[in-house]
C-alpha positions as CSV (number, residue, x, y, z in Angstrom):
1,M,44.9,21.3,17.5
2,E,41.5,21.0,19.2
3,R,39.7,21.3,15.9
4,H,41.8,18.5,14.4
5,Q,42.4,16.4,17.5
6,V,40.7,13.2,16.3
7,A,43.0,13.2,13.2
8,L,46.0,13.8,15.4
9,Y,45.1,10.9,17.6
10,V,44.8,8.6,14.6
11,G,48.2,9.9,13.4
12,A,49.8,9.3,16.8
13,L,48.5,5.7,16.7
14,A,49.9,5.2,13.2
15,A,53.2,6.7,14.2
16,G,53.4,4.5,17.3
17,G,52.8,1.5,15.2
18,L,55.4,2.4,12.7
19,V,58.1,3.1,15.3
20,G,57.2,-0.1,17.1
21,R,57.8,-2.1,13.9
22,L,60.9,-0.3,12.8
23,A,62.6,0.2,16.2
24,P,61.3,-2.6,18.4
25,G,64.2,-2.2,20.8
26,G,62.7,1.0,22.1
27,G,59.6,-0.7,23.5
28,P,60.8,-1.2,27.1
29,G,61.9,2.4,27.4
30,L,58.6,3.7,26.1
31,E,56.7,1.5,28.6
32,Y,58.3,3.5,31.5
33,A,56.9,6.7,29.9
34,I,53.3,5.6,29.8
35,N,52.3,6.3,33.4
36,P,54.1,9.7,33.6
37,V,52.5,10.9,30.4
38,L,49.1,9.6,31.4
39,A,49.3,11.3,34.8
40,A,50.1,14.6,33.0
41,L,47.2,14.1,30.7
42,L,44.8,13.5,33.6
43,Y,46.2,16.6,35.4
44,V,45.4,18.9,32.5
45,T,42.0,17.2,32.1
46,F,41.1,17.9,35.8
47,L,42.4,21.4,35.4
48,Q,39.6,22.2,32.9
49,V,36.9,22.0,35.5
50,P,36.9,24.2,38.6
51,A,36.8,22.4,41.9
52,A,33.5,24.0,42.8
53,E,31.9,22.6,39.7
54,L,33.4,19.3,40.4
55,F,31.8,19.1,43.9
56,R,28.5,20.2,42.4
57,S,28.7,17.4,39.9
58,L,29.3,14.9,42.7
59,R,25.8,15.7,44.0
60,A,24.3,14.7,40.7
61,G,22.9,11.4,42.1
62,R,21.0,10.2,39.1
63,F,24.0,10.7,36.8
64,L,26.4,8.9,39.0
65,A,24.0,6.1,39.6
66,A,23.5,5.7,35.9
67,A,27.3,5.7,35.4
68,L,27.7,2.9,38.0
69,V,24.9,0.8,36.6
70,V,26.0,1.0,33.0
71,N,29.6,0.1,33.9
72,F,29.3,-2.4,36.7
73,A,25.9,-4.1,35.9
74,V,25.3,-3.8,32.2
75,V,28.9,-4.2,31.0
76,P,29.5,-7.4,32.9
77,L,26.3,-8.9,31.5
78,V,27.5,-8.0,28.0
79,V,30.9,-9.5,28.7
80,A,29.3,-12.6,30.2
81,A,27.3,-13.1,27.0
82,M,30.6,-12.9,24.9
83,F,32.8,-14.9,27.2
84,P,31.9,-18.5,26.1
85,F,32.8,-17.5,22.5
86,L,36.2,-16.0,23.3
87,P,39.4,-17.8,22.2
88,G,40.4,-20.5,24.7
89,D,43.9,-19.1,25.3
90,P,43.9,-18.0,29.0
91,A,46.2,-15.0,28.2
92,V,43.7,-13.8,25.6
93,R,40.8,-14.2,28.0
94,V,42.6,-12.4,30.8
95,G,43.4,-9.5,28.5
96,V,39.8,-9.2,27.2
97,L,38.4,-9.3,30.8
98,L,40.9,-6.8,32.1
99,V,40.1,-4.2,29.5
100,L,36.4,-4.7,29.0
101,L,35.5,-4.8,32.7
102,A,37.3,-1.5,33.5
103,P,35.6,1.8,32.6
104,C,37.7,4.5,31.0
105,I,38.7,7.5,33.2
106,D,40.8,9.6,30.7
107,Y,40.1,10.1,27.0
108,V,36.4,9.3,27.4
109,I,36.1,12.9,28.6
110,V,37.6,14.2,25.3
111,F,35.4,12.2,23.0
112,S,32.2,12.7,25.1
113,G,32.9,16.4,25.0
114,L,33.2,16.3,21.2
115,A,29.7,14.8,21.0
116,G,28.2,17.3,23.4
117,G,28.4,15.1,26.5
118,S,28.2,16.5,30.0
119,R,31.2,17.7,32.0
120,R,29.8,15.7,35.0
121,L,31.8,12.8,33.6
122,I,35.0,14.3,35.0
123,A,33.5,14.2,38.5
124,A,32.7,10.5,38.1
125,T,36.2,9.5,37.2
126,P,37.6,9.0,40.8
127,L,34.5,7.0,41.7
128,L,34.7,4.8,38.6
129,L,38.4,4.0,39.2
130,L,37.8,3.3,42.9
131,T,34.9,1.0,42.1
132,Q,36.8,-1.0,39.5
133,M,39.7,-1.4,41.9
134,V,37.3,-3.2,44.2
135,L,35.2,-5.1,41.7
136,L,37.7,-6.2,39.0
137,P,39.3,-9.0,41.1
138,L,35.8,-10.2,42.0
139,Y,34.8,-10.3,38.3
140,L,37.9,-12.2,37.4
141,L,37.1,-14.8,40.1
142,L,33.6,-15.1,38.7
143,F,34.7,-15.5,35.1
144,L,37.9,-17.4,35.5
145,G,37.7,-19.3,38.8
146,S,40.2,-19.4,41.6
147,G,43.0,-20.8,39.3
148,L,43.5,-17.4,37.6
149,S,41.8,-15.0,40.0
150,D,45.2,-14.0,41.5
151,V,46.6,-12.6,38.3
152,V,45.4,-9.1,39.4
153,E,46.4,-7.9,42.8
154,A,45.1,-4.9,44.7
155,G,48.5,-3.2,44.9
156,P,48.9,-2.1,41.2
157,F,45.4,-0.7,41.2
158,V,46.0,1.3,44.4
159,E,49.2,2.6,42.9
160,A,47.2,3.6,39.7
161,F,44.6,5.4,41.8
162,V,47.2,7.4,43.7
163,V,49.5,8.2,40.7
164,L,46.8,8.7,38.1
165,I,43.9,10.2,40.0
166,V,44.8,11.5,43.5
167,I,48.0,13.3,42.7
168,P,46.9,14.9,39.3
169,L,43.6,16.0,41.0
170,A,45.4,17.5,44.0
171,L,47.8,19.4,41.7
172,A,44.9,20.6,39.5
173,W,43.2,22.1,42.6
174,L,46.4,23.7,43.8
175,T,46.9,25.2,40.3
176,Q,43.3,26.5,40.3
177,A,43.8,28.1,43.7
178,W,47.0,29.8,42.4
179,A,45.2,31.0,39.3
180,A,42.4,32.5,41.4
181,R,44.9,34.6,43.3
182,R,47.7,35.4,40.9
183,R,47.7,36.5,37.3
184,A,50.8,34.4,36.7
185,G,48.8,31.4,38.0
186,Q,46.0,32.2,35.5
187,R,48.4,32.4,32.6
188,T,50.0,29.1,33.6
189,A,46.6,27.4,33.9
190,D,45.6,28.7,30.4
191,A,48.9,27.5,28.9
192,L,48.6,24.1,30.5
193,G,45.0,23.8,29.1
194,T,46.5,23.8,25.6
195,A,48.6,20.7,26.4
196,M,45.7,18.2,26.5
197,V,45.8,17.2,22.8
198,P,49.7,16.9,22.6
199,L,49.6,14.8,25.8
200,M,46.9,12.5,24.5
201,C,48.9,12.0,21.3
202,A,52.1,11.3,23.4
203,T,50.2,8.7,25.5
204,L,48.7,6.9,22.5
205,F,52.1,6.9,20.7
206,A,54.0,5.6,23.8
207,V,51.5,2.8,24.4
208,V,51.3,1.6,20.8
209,A,55.0,1.9,20.1
210,S,55.9,0.0,23.2
211,Q,53.5,-2.9,22.6
212,V,53.6,-3.5,18.8
213,P,56.9,-5.4,19.0
214,K,55.1,-8.0,21.2
215,L,52.9,-8.9,18.3
216,D,55.6,-11.2,17.2
217,T,55.7,-13.0,20.5
218,G,53.2,-14.8,22.6
219,G,50.3,-15.7,20.3
220,G,51.2,-13.3,17.6
221,L,48.8,-11.6,15.2
222,A,46.4,-14.6,15.1
223,D,45.6,-14.4,18.8
224,V,45.2,-10.7,18.7
225,G,43.1,-10.7,15.5
226,A,40.7,-13.2,17.0
227,V,39.5,-10.6,19.6
228,V,38.9,-7.7,17.3
229,P,35.3,-8.8,16.3
230,F,34.4,-9.0,20.0
231,Y,35.6,-5.5,20.6
232,V,33.6,-4.2,17.6
233,A,30.5,-6.1,18.9
234,F,31.0,-4.6,22.3
235,L,31.0,-1.0,20.9
236,V,27.8,-1.7,18.9
237,V,25.9,-3.3,21.8
238,M,27.0,-0.6,24.4
239,A,25.8,2.2,22.2
240,F,22.2,1.0,22.5
241,A,22.7,-0.2,26.1
242,G,23.9,3.2,27.1
243,V,21.0,4.9,25.5
244,A,18.6,2.6,27.4
245,V,20.3,3.3,30.7
246,A,20.1,7.1,30.1
247,R,16.4,6.8,29.3
248,A,15.8,4.6,32.4
249,F,17.3,7.3,34.6
250,R,15.5,10.1,32.7
251,L,18.7,12.0,32.1
252,A,19.1,15.2,30.1
253,P,20.6,14.8,26.6
254,R,24.0,16.0,27.5
255,D,24.1,13.7,30.6
256,G,22.7,10.8,28.5
257,R,25.5,11.2,25.8
258,A,28.1,11.0,28.6
259,I,26.6,7.8,29.9
260,V,26.7,6.2,26.4
261,F,30.4,7.1,26.2
262,T,31.3,5.9,29.7
263,G,29.6,2.6,29.0
264,A,31.5,2.1,25.7
265,T,35.0,3.3,26.5
266,R,37.4,1.1,28.4
267,N,40.3,1.7,30.7
268,S,43.0,0.2,28.5
269,L,45.7,2.8,29.4
270,V,45.3,2.2,33.1
271,V,44.9,-1.5,33.2
272,L,47.9,-1.9,30.8
273,P,50.4,-1.9,33.7
274,L,48.5,-4.8,35.2
275,A,48.7,-6.7,32.0
276,L,52.4,-5.9,31.7
277,A,53.0,-7.4,35.2
278,L,51.5,-10.8,34.3
279,P,53.7,-13.9,34.1
280,D,55.6,-14.5,30.9
281,D,53.1,-17.2,29.8
282,L,50.4,-14.6,29.8
283,A,52.4,-11.9,28.1
284,V,50.1,-11.7,25.1
285,A,47.4,-10.3,27.4
286,A,49.1,-6.8,27.1
287,V,48.8,-6.9,23.4
288,V,45.2,-7.9,23.6
289,V,44.6,-4.9,25.9
290,I,46.2,-2.4,23.6
291,T,44.4,-3.9,20.6
292,Q,41.2,-2.7,22.3
293,T,42.5,0.8,22.3
294,L,43.1,0.7,18.5
295,V,39.6,-0.6,17.9
296,E,38.1,1.8,20.4
297,V,39.7,5.0,19.0
298,I,38.3,4.1,15.5
299,G,34.9,3.4,17.1
300,M,35.0,6.8,18.9
301,L,35.2,8.5,15.5
302,L,31.9,6.9,14.7
303,Y,30.5,7.5,18.2
304,V,31.2,11.3,18.0
305,R,28.8,11.4,15.0
306,A,26.3,8.8,16.0
307,V,25.7,9.5,19.7
308,P,24.2,13.0,19.1
309,R,21.7,11.3,16.8
310,L,21.0,8.5,19.3
311,V,20.5,11.0,22.1
312,P,19.3,14.2,20.3
313,A,18.9,17.5,22.0
314,P,15.4,18.7,22.4
315,E,14.2,21.0,19.6
C-alpha cells in the first residue's frame, strides 16, 4: 500500500465523487465520520515519530522559524495578490480564504516524506495549528472587513486543536511508552503503523462523498470552477516561494523540501468543519474548500517529482 499510496489516494477521491453523485443522501452521515477518521489518521501519523525525536525537532529553531514565515507571512501576501481577482460571491471568497490561509497539518507529512522531506515537519504541526487558530480570524478581518469577520469563531478551532492534535498526540505517546515496555505494545504499534494509507483513503473518501452533492446547490459548478485557476496558481507560486524561504534560512535539503510542502499544502480537512458551520447563504464555501483538496492532491503528484529537483540533495 505504501508503494502505491498516491494511486490509492486518487482512487479514494474518485470513489468518493462517484458515491456522492450516485447516493447523495448519504452525505450528512459521512460528514459525521470526517473528524473521527481524521483524528485516527493523525494518531497513526504521530505514532511514527518517537516522542524523544519530536522534542529534539522542536529545538530546530531555524526550521520552525522558516515554517512560520512561509505560512504566516509569505502565504498571506500571495493570497492578498490574488484576492482582488477572486469571484465577488462572499461565500466563494470566504471559502478560498479559509482554506488558503490555513497550513496543512496532516497529509503534508505523507507527501513531504515521499519527496524526501524532513520528519521535523511532524513536530511543527501543533505549532502550525495553534498559530492559525490565533491568526485566521485576524486575517479574515483584514481581508473581509468587520461585516464578515465573525463567520469564524474561536470555539471550532479550539475543538479541532483538542480533538485532532492534543488527543491523538497524547494517545501516540502512551502507545509508544507501552511499546517500549511490552512486546504486545510493540506489536500493536507496528500494526497501527500500517493503517496510515487506509485511513488517508477513508478520510479523502468521506470528505469528497459528503460534499459532492452540494455542487448542485449554492452556486453550483460555475462558482466552484471559477476558483480552480487560483488554486493552481497558488501551487505554482508557492513552489518557488518555499524554495526561496528555505534558501533564506540556509536549511539542509531535506528540511528545505519540507518547507516547500508546508507552504503549498493547505488545511482543508481541518477547516472544513468551520465551513460546514457557516450560515445557509454561505453554504457553497464548504464546496469551495473541498475543491482545493481535489486540486491539491493532483498538484502533490507533481510536487513529489518536482520538489527534489528544486531542492536537490548535495552530490
